[in-house]
N, C-alpha and C positions, 0 to 999 in steps of 0.2 A: 663627808668625809665621802674619796674619791677612791673607789678600787682602779688598783694598775692594772692598766691592758697592754703586755708586751707582747714586742715584736721580733721573733732571731729574726737575722739574716747569716744564709753566711757566708761571711762578709768577701771569703777571697774568690770564691767563683760567682754572690753577687757582684763586685766590681770586675770581672771581666766581663760576664756578658752587658755588662752596662756599658763600658768603654766599646766592644764592639756593637752595640746599637748606636752609638752615638760615634763611630767613626775616628775615636780618637783614645789616647789612654783617660780614664776617670781612674780619682784616688780618692778619697775621704774627703782630701780639701775641695776640690771640685763639684761632688755628686750634683748631680740636674734638682734645680729647683721645683720639678715634677714631683719627685720620689718625697718631700718633707711633704709636698700637698695633700698626696695620697694620704699618707697614714697622720696627718692631721683630719681629712675628712673622714677616715675609718674611725675615729677614737681613737685612736692609741694615745696611751701615757707615755710610754719608753720605749725605745729599740735596741736590741742586744746584736751587736755586732759581732758573731761567734766566729773566731780563728783571728783575732788581734796581734794575737803577740808574737814576738822573734821566737823563731825554731833555729837552731844553732848547728854547726855542720856532724856534732857528733851523734847527735839525736840522732838526724834524720840518717845517717849510715845506719844505724840500726833499724830503723824503718826500714829500706830500701832490702838489705837484709833480714827480711821475715819471711821465709815462703809464703805461711798464710796469708800475709798482708797482704803481700805482692798479687797472688794469687783470685784475691778481692776487688785488688783494681781493675785488674783486668778484666772481672766480671761486670765490674761495672763499667770500664770501658773499653769499649770494643780497638781501640786506637789506644790504649794505654801505653806514656812513654816517662822513663823514667824521672824525665824533667815534672811531668804534673806529681809525684807524689815528693812534697814540700813538708812533711812531720805532721807529728798532732801539734796543736795548740796549747792541749794539755802536756807540755811536755815542754814547759819555755825557757829560752833561756836567759828570759829578762822580761819585765814588764816595757819593754819597747813594741810600739807599733813596728811591724815589718815595713821596711824600707819601700818594699811594693805597692803595700797597701797604703801608703803615705805619712809613712811614720810619724811620730809623735806628734809634727807639727797639725799634719792631716787631721790626726784626731782633735786637736784645738779647734778647728775650724767646723769640724763635723757639730763638736758640740755644739756651739756657739747657734751653730744654724735652727740644729733643735730647739733649743731654745728659745730661737725664735720664732719659733713654728708652736712654741705651747708646749716642746716636749723633753722627756729626759733620758740621759743616756746610760744605761745598765751593763755593765763587761765582767767578762770573766775571772773571779778570784779563786785560784789554784792552792790550797793550802798545804794539802797535804805530800805534795812529792813537788818537785823541779824540774825540767829537762835537764842532761846527765851536760849541757855545757854553759849549763847559771854557773857563776864565777863563788859561789861558794862553796860547791863540791869542790874546786883547789885552797879555796882561802878558807875555808871552815869546815874538813870533812868532820871534825867531832861534831856538829850538828845533824848530823844522818843519824838514822840506824845503820852501823858494823858491824861489826868481827873484827878479829884477827887474824884470822884464818880463813881460807877458805868456805865457800858453806849456797847451796842452791839460793837462786836468784840474786843473787850481786856480784857488782863489778869489782876490779882490784883499782884501788886508788892508790897513788905515791904522797906520801906528806912528809913532812922535816921530821917526824919521830918512827918514819917506817909506812910500811903497806898497810892499807886496812883495806878489808872488801867490805861495799857500800851499797844496803841494799836496795831493790828497786822499789818501787813505790807501787803497791797492790789495794786491792780490793782480798779482804780475809777468802772470800769462795772462790776465786778466779783465780790464774798465773798469774807474777809479775809483769806490770808493765814495763819492758825491759828500754825503755827510751828517757827513764825517765830515774829520780834519787829519791830514798825516803825520807823523809824532815821527821827528828825525832824527838816529838813532843813531850816525853819525858826530863826534857833537859830545860831550864827556867833561861838558859841562853837563845836556844834555837825559837823559843813563845815570846823571845823580843823582838827578833830581827823579826818575825814573821810578823809579831801587829807592828812593828815599824813600817814593816813594806805595804800592806793593807792602811796603814795611816798615810803614805806618802799616795796609794794609788786612789786613797780617795777623795784625795783632793783636784782628782783628774778627770773626774764620772760622778752621776750622781745615784750611783749604787754599786752594788756587786752581785751574780751569782755565784755563790761559794759552792763546789765542785765538790762532789764529797763528803757535804760535810760534817756524815754522820758517824768519819773513819777518826775523830779527832777526841772524841767523847774520852773520855780519862779509861773508862774501862773497856771501849771498843777496843781502843789504842793496847793497853796495852794485855788483852789475849790477842789481838795479831800479831804482836814483838815478845809475846813470850820464851820464843826462843833464841833471841838476844839481851844479853843481860843488857842491864843499865846503871849509869855511872853512879846514882844514886835514887833514891825514890822518887816518886813522881809528885808533881806539886798533887794539892787536896784540891784545889779549885781548878773548874774547865775553862780552857782557852776562851773559850768562847764570850762567858761573860765579860773579861774583862775586854777586849778585844772588841767588840759589840760599844762598850758603855764609853769608851775613850772613845771613838769614831763618831758615836754618837750626841756627845758632850761636845762636840765642834761642827757637827752638823749635822741639828734634828731632824732634817726630812731625809735626812740619805737612808737608802731600800739596802735591810738586806735580805735576799734569797737563798734559800739552800737548798740545793740536789740533798736531800736526803731518803731514806730507804726504810726495813726491817721495822716495823714500828716506833720508830727513834723519836717522830717527828714532833709528837707533842714535846718532850726535852729540850729540843732545839727552839723552842717556841719560846718553853721560858727561860731561856737565856736570853732572850733579845733578842730573837731571828724577826721579822714581820710575815714572809709570809714561806711555809715552805713544800715540797712537794707532795701532791696528792696522787699518788700513785697508784695507791689501792683504787681510787675513782676513776682513774686510766684500764687500768687492769679487768676492774669488775663491765667495763664499757664495752671493751674489743673481744671480752670471751662472753658478751651477753651473758652474762649474771648477773639479772633484772635481780632475785631475792637478794643475791649478796651487796648487789648497790644500795637497795634503799635501806638494806641493815647497817652498810656503812656509816648512810646519811643520818639515819635514825639514831643510829650507836653512839655519833661526837657533837660532843659539846659546842654549841652556837659558836664560843670563840673559837675553837676548834678549826670549825669550817671557817670562818673571819681573816683564819690567819696561813689558809691553804691557797694553795697557787695549781689551780685548776690546769687540765689540755688533753687534747688529741694527740698532738705531734710533738717533737724536738727532736736535735737533731742525735740523739741514742735509739731511736724507735720506729717503725717501719711507716711506711709512708700510710696514712688515715685512712686514703681511698682504696687501697690494696684491702682494709679491714673490713671494711663496710660495705654494704650498698647503699646507692643515691641517696636514699632515702631514712636510712638508719645514719647516717652522717650528717643530712640535714637538722635529724631530733637528738644526736649528741653533740652535736655545735652549741645548738641554745641551751641543750645543758650546761654545758664546761661554759659559758659565757655568762650564763644567766643565773649562776649560783652564787652566792656571798661569797666574797676571796680576791685572789688577785686572778689574770689567766693571760694564757700566753698560747701564742698564734701563733706557728714556726711558716718560714718561709716557702712556698710551694706549697701549704696546705692551702691557699687562698685561693686556689688554681686547678687543684685535681692530682697535683704532681706523685707521679707512683715510683717510682728511682727516688731507692735515698743512696746523697751521696757520701760518699768515706770523708771524716773530716780530715785526713792527713791529704786529700788533695785536693789541690788548686783547681782544679776543671770539673765541669760533668754531664754529662751527656743531654742534648736538647728535650726538651719534650714540648707535645704538645700541650695548647692548655684545653683542659676539658671544657666547655663552655656552660652545661649546667653545675659544675660544684661552682666556677667564678659568679656565675650569677648569682648562686643562692648566697656564697658570699658578702658580694657585693651588694645585696637588700639587707642581707641579715646586721651587719655593719653598724651601713647606715641608719638602720631602724634602729637598733642600742643606742647608737651616738645621741640620737634625738629621744632616745626617754629615761627614765628616772633607775634604769639597771647598770649596775657598776656603782651609783652616788648614791649616796645616804644610806639608809639600814632598809637592810633586803633580809625579811625572815622567811624561812623553811619551815610551811606550812603540813599540818597530817591533817591527810583525807581520810572521809570517812566511807564506807558503802554507800551504796548507791540505795541496794533492795539486801535483805536477808542471802540470798546465796548466791551473790556475783562479789567473786575477792578480784575482779580487775583492780578495783580502786587502790591496790598495792603497787599496780604500774605507775602511778605520777609520783613526779616528783612539779610540785608547784609552790614559787617562791613568789611573796609579795615585796617590792619595793617602792616605796615613795619618796620621796624629794619635797617637795611640795605641795603640801596638804589643800584641798582637802583631795588633790586627785592622786592616784597610783597605778602604778600598771602591775601586772599579774603574768609569769613563765608559766606555761603550761607544758610538759615536758609527760608522754610516753615512747617509751625506745623498744616497747615489745609489737614483736609481729598481731598483737591481735587487738579489736576495739573493746573502750577501755569503757568504763563509769564511774562516776566517786562524787560527793560531795565535799568543796571545798570551804571550810571554815576560813571569813575571809577576819584578818585580825589586824584591820583598820581602823585608825579611829573616829569616830564620829561617825559610823555606819549610817546611821539612822536618820541621820539628821537631814539626807539625802533619797531624793531618787538618782538614780545614774545609767548614763549612756555607754555601754561597753562597744567598743570596737576594737578587731583584731589586729594588730598593724603589721602582723605579717601573712593575713590571709582577709578574706569577706566578708565574715562574720559580724553582723553588728546586730546587740540587742538592748532592751532596755528592763533593768529592774527596780522593784521594793527596797528600799533600803531595808524598811523590818525583814523584809523575808531572807536577805542576805545574813542578816545577822543572829536569825531562826534558822536558817535552815544552814545556810552555807550557799556557795554560788554549784550549781551542778554540772557538770560536766558530761560528755557524750562525747570522745574522741575518734579519729581512725588508728590503725594502725600505724606505726612510728610519725604519732602528734608532736609538732612544734606551735604553740601559737603565743602570742604574748598580747593579751586586753591589757586596752587604754583603760580604765574606770575615771569620769567625769561627773560630776551631779547634773542631769536636767536642766 
């Protein structure tokens, strides 16, 4: 098995900056070959160009009229102009690639070149809502949550049967997204239409990242929209079960990633998602909640971990370089890249970017590269690409105390990876600011048949150990604060 390593690009800003460096217009169809070679060398399996979809004038106008958004744009870009505000790519008018990015033909060419480099294409699927300019709003207003009279967080839409007030899309914990229209998953015809849209999109890519996937769960949806009457009882089955199964029947290797929160990730995994966001891991890391992090890892079943997507950044979160020190950042990077499951790296994370780019903007301020962060990631990704990490079976180990009154064994995260026996790799992470010791039981087959040479792929440490001792005691580890090590084991 090979776990995905996904690279997320802010495609609008990335193409603009590529064009500036190249001195010519770069769109998806003519991205320089060096980009593909770099992704391949770093070990990425999927590229996710976030921001592909066309945004219509009605949704963009709504953004321009939002004083809070305009204020945020001005703070992000000191020389902000209205032309920079393109609108949210999550208020799509259709699953058409924006013309200025190269259109659908450009995406086809981009995908072909990814495939030639051994990479796959991941794109956004936004099932909860559509942009105000989507043709369904005019042609099929009944497919949306609506009222026959004015209501908060709705907009008026004229129809052949009279006026309706269609709800804006929303997360129930936050104000509505006023540039969107909320699809009604209590209606079978809505489900059919969205399912067909997903099938059509799946033929153009190798996987989808499903935005706010938990909002479509039956109980969540009914509770969120309880104040808007349904025309009929909601279906007893979950939308995702049939939708994912239908796509997988035609494309068995298609990748489904769910943006998911609220502890609903296991339900989405059971419904067929290959991977769900592990936001809890991220929250523990940035809060420096080491006890909570270890409890999270220790209490989740291995199957849950294997179906989780781990990250330190994405377009919704602050830049990790503003949250962690360089030493903490290095250790946390190895943690998120070294656990079983999918891994996500965000553009700018690799160069120590500190400014978060608003997704509604087509431009971001220039930022110098942090050479320390860049060098650390260059080294880490190239080492991991040559290791067993992310390949085969990864097993989270349970460290033991090094001696009686020493609690620092609880500071370790240790993962054993094996691709081709007898060699194996051991990820060792100590996120805490304390020097720590433990014994790590090595659950590797045929351990006692050999004596072993250990070499830290990320550092200079070299050891030799007897297989019998490793079997009976485990591997003694004594590591500094914020340690990140990757030991390669091979027989002497």
